[in-house]
Phi, psi and omega in degrees: 000130175297142176266130178251121180249125180272132178281125182281156179297143176284143176263138178264111182231159182298138181308315181299317180291331174303312179298318182295317178306310178300315179304317182292319177305316184293318180293329177291319184294321183294333184266344187286147176238134180282128178277096185283341186085359182291131175260001173077016186289345170274004177066207180264132173270112179217069187289146182251353178214166179311136190221137173251115175276114177277112190281002177303331176285348182230078188295342174270354180079004189257123174255133181243102186255158170277319177207163175227136176220114178249100187290167178299147179071014171245129177244133175252119177238183190216150169255121180299154178273182186291334179272002180046051183279159165290171186261136172227119172256118175255118192238129182292304188258246180258158180224119179243120180242097175264333180267228185230137170239114191233119177245026180299158172282159180273149179278153172288155181229110186066233176267004181279133179287150176275143181282153177280159172285182181302112183090355182263167183256151176289161174277184183268153177280157175263182180107186182303326182251050186300148185239162180275164179287154178272165183104160182302330179250027184298146179295153176231182180300326180276335174217091195281355181268134175296154177225171184235031182284005182263354178277137176270170188296333178275350182060034175232106008283164173273122186236150176281173183271160183263156185277158176269163186279146170282159175230183189299333183238023174173156184278162178269163181274154180282151175284143178299153164285182177226158184218140170250123170238115177247125194236132181291321183248250187250131168257115180256116184245094172258354179257223189227133164241123200235126175223076183253147175286155179285149177271191177164171175294323171287207178284151173287151170282163179278155170293166174249205187248143176231119177238122178246129178236130180194159176301314180221131175244123181227172178121176187229025186277211187213134176243120185236104176205178178288328175216136181233137173230134174250127168244106185206153174285328191218103178266117175240023182277132181227028180267193183274141170220147182293172181291331177273072184232143176220156184212147182180210167215100172256111197283347180288114179271303169237118182303136179300143178309129175086354180263156177086165180291137182221134176237147174208135176276115184263330174205157181231120183047040175087354181269122182295147177270143180298145181232125357282148178286149180263334183067022183246135183297331185288338177230076190302141174280341174203143184236128185246134179299138178295352180269351184295126180278152170275159349284159178248160182255139172243123180262120177248129180267134180237145182228138174059045185224130181297141177304151180064021172287135175301129175242119179262121175253128184239145174239128178246095181289157175301328178229138177100186188271149181286159179232131176227138179219135183262130174228190188222140176284074186269354179250132172112211181232178179298324180289322180212121185216171183222141174236131178247121179241135174259135178205168179270106189281131170293157178276156180091187186271167179173194181241132175244134179213162185235143176227155181238148183100175181283000000 
């Protein structure tokens, strides 16, 4: 959904007071500390050798550290949890990354699809019955590379990357995971934070999102993802960032439960969708009879969204072309509304998702 920002009227002020006002703002920025919300119960993260963090112990993906220090020549990677959440590090003090933090997707092997990183989607399988990559931007037969065009500039919410499509002689790469690192004081990056899509004989998976929040961000390292966002009072960073980069200070780290616009598909042709949905073909969230005639209705529940907002329901079948239809949340109130969209559902399994806005 697009963010609309209203431009405020300009104030005419004396030149002297303008300089004074800017000076005071700079002084405040230097003294400010980001409140990450970390209670520090995960202690200090200071690995001395390559480390794989198994996220099964953190089903929400949120780690609450006192401090973080990733030395040079040390790489931290992740095993996704059952909920396949993105990674969130909340750090009370300082964070130093001289080594590597990597949430990238896995590459395909033969006809086997590559798995996604934490929060990312897997690629499609290869072979005679090759399938498309999973995720909102999953690759298809006509465009087998995964994409990340569904993420907004602020990376709120933070979403993983989509998988690449499989082809007749090979599987697609997994979509990258995504990571948020929020630091109370200074985040020094002289190493690498990486969120790349996996490769494969089929299409590559898409990169993911990297969002860094800190009072001060410094260093000469490298940040590699499909989209990168810095939220900081004081930027002294002179390293590499990709072209899809933005910077400012947006103070919301993790949106409070129930706040912000929310969408959920609650039923397909009258059949309730499992809660919470998994989005995995191996455990379908809804099963529809093969005798069900088209068109079918998809009901989308909306929260904190203006009435008559365009709601796009998209279906990405494991085989065949994707289908997208636009409806409107015309029933209910801004706090709680419903959109009912009718579409011709392709046969077989696949992924259904909804987005709001133009």
